[in-house]
C-alpha positions, -999 to 999 in steps of 0.1 A, spaced: -298 -223 627 -312 -202 655 -305 -201 692 -324 -224 715 -331 -223 752 -326 -257 769 -349 -262 799 -342 -293 819 -360 -299 852 -335 -298 881 -307 -286 858 -296 -251 849 -313 -234 819 -289 -231 790 -289 -209 760 -275 -228 730 -263 -207 700 -247 -227 671 -212 -216 660 -201 -213 625 -169 -231 620 -142 -217 597 -134 -252 587 -154 -284 588 -140 -307 615 -122 -337 601 -138 -370 606 -129 -404 591 -158 -427 583 -132 -454 577 -129 -457 615 -164 -454 629 -184 -464 598 -177 -501 602 -183 -500 639 -215 -479 640 -227 -480 603 -221 -451 580 -254 -434 587 -251 -436 624 -215 -424 623 -227 -395 602 -254 -387 628 -228 -388 655 -205 -365 636 -231 -338 628 -241 -336 664 -209 -317 671 -234 -289 668 -265 -298 688 -296 -303 667 -333 -311 669 -345 -343 653 -357 -323 622 -323 -305 619 -305 -338 623 -326 -355 596 -319 -325 572 -281 -324 580 -277 -362 573 -303 -364 545 -324 -391 562 -361 -393 572 -373 -379 606 -381 -415 618 -346 -427 609 -330 -397 626 -350 -404 657 -341 -441 656 -304 -433 653 -305 -407 680 -322 -433 703 -295 -459 697 -267 -433 703 -285 -421 735 -288 -457 748 -250 -461 742 -244 -428 763 -230 -411 732 -258 -385 728 -279 -366 753 -315 -356 744 -333 -328 761 -369 -318 755 -373 -281 745 -410 -274 742 -426 -296 715 -392 -308 701 -360 -324 715 -324 -312 712 -297 -338 707 -261 -331 717 -230 -352 722 -220 -364 756 -183 -363 767 -181 -399 757 -195 -391 722 -170 -362 718 -141 -385 729 -152 -412 704 -152 -387 676 -119 -373 686 -104 -407 689 -95 -402 725 -100 -422 756 -126 -406 779 -112 -393 811 -121 -413 842 -126 -397 875 -101 -405 902 -113 -412 937 
């Protein structure tokens, strides 16, 4: 994977460089698989490292159209954020998506 520059109008420009993890993060499909479906749970899990739709499809072993469809459903559920970077899009987990994968309750702002 290579580094990407994320340009979002009215937001700071960000350089995204994927990390190589010493160990694969643990994730139980037994918990999220029945809720989201095994493929959608896999899509969510691999987005611990942001990915384009093509990278997402390759990581999970699904078609480009299927990867796009799953990313759309997860985005509509506020679990994934999608940002256009030139001709492609970059999908990344939202804080809610991260909390769901970690099995945590998302923090709620206090007023």
